[in-house]
N, C-alpha and C positions, 0 to 999 in steps of 0.2 A: 561241748564235751564236759563242761564243768559239772553239770547235774549228773551225767552218766558216771563221771569220776567219783562223785560223792556216793552214789549208789554202789559203785564198785567197792569202795572202802568199807561200806556198811555190810555188804552182802558176800564178800569173798570168803572162801573157806580155806585158802592156802596163804601162808606167809613164806614165800620163797626166800632163801638166803641171798643176801646181796652178792652179786657177781655169779650166782649159780646159773647153770644151764637153763633151769626152769624160768628164772627171772629174765634171762636174756631172750629166750624164745617168746615169753609173754610180751615183753616190750617190743620185740620185732613184729609180732602179730598185730599188736595195737597200731603200730606205725603203718604196716602193710594195709590194714583195714581202712585207715584214714586215707591213704593214697588211693586204694581201690574205689573208695566211695567219692572222693572229691577231686581226683586228678585224672588227666588223660594218661593212658598206659605208658606212653613214651616219657612221661615225667616221673614215673615210679623209680625210686632209688633202692627199694627193698628186694628186687628180683633181678635175675638174669633174664632179660627179655627174650633171648633166643631159646632158653631151656625151660622157661616157666610153664608149669602145668599144675593143676589142682584136682583133687578127688576127695570125696567125703563118703564115709560109710561103705566102702567097697563099690561105690557107684561108678558112673562114667568118669573117665579121665578127660578133663577139659584142657585144651591147648591154650596158650596165651591169647591167641586171637579170639577164641570162643569165650573164654572166661571173662575178658574185659567187657564184652558186649552182653553176655547173659546176666552178669551181676552176681555178687557174692551170695545173696539169699537164694537165688535160683539154682546155682550149682550145688550149694550146701543142702538144699531141700529137694534135689532132683529125684531122690529115691523115696521121698515121703509118699504116704498114701494120698492119691490124687483127690480123694474126697475131703481131705484136710487142707491140702495146699497143692495146687497143680502148677508147678513151675513152668510148664510148657505154655501156659496161658498168660504169663507175666513177662513184662519187659524189665530191664534194669531199673528204669524210673518207677514203674508201677509197684515193683516189689519193695523198693526202698520207701516209697510213700506208704504202703500198707504197714510196714513195721514202725515207721515214724509216728503214724497216727495211732497205732495200737499201744505203743510204749513211749509216750511223750517225755517221760523222765529219762529216757535213754535205755540202752540194751547192753549192760556191761558183759564183759568177757573175762574169763580167767583160764589159764593153763592149769590142769590138774596134775598131769604126769607127762614127762618127756621120755620117749623110747629111743629116739635117734635125733641127733642135732644136725645143724647145717652141714652140707648144703641141702640134704633131703630130709626135712623134718617130719617126724611122726609123733603125735602127742594126743592125749585126751584133754578135753576142755569142756567148759560149759558156758552158756549164755543164760542170763536170767533177766527178768524185768518185772515191773509192776504193770499189770494190764489195767491201765486207767484210761485208756482211750477207746477207740472203736476199731473192730476188725470185721469186715464183711457183714455189717448190720448188727453185730453183737457189741453191746456196751460193756466195758470192763468195770470191775468194782474194786480195783486196787489189789487184787490177789496176785501172787507171784506165779 
């Protein structure tokens, strides 16, 4: 995470006030993402295991059981044009591999605006990265 953190500080567009709802949500999401990527669901401390569900861009609502097996990238991109990324053809592992190889310097995340705070958070955000790796046969040239 050290390299991704460096790119976060260089590329972020928001400076949330210390202790603000925006900063709290951003820190929460970063912790959740680490847990969702590197821990078994029963080890996550950031969610209510019984009530956890996720949805992106008005798409399908994924239950806790579905979300943990599908993987973050797949549920986040489930409504994406299938010619660009077909999440139904990817596993948790394959999706994470694709993004790690495409963005070897990391894939930073920032909260832009929070509309509702915990327990049911709604917010806008952005991910960005330097495309310096490879994605489905396409070599990156370092562009964002």
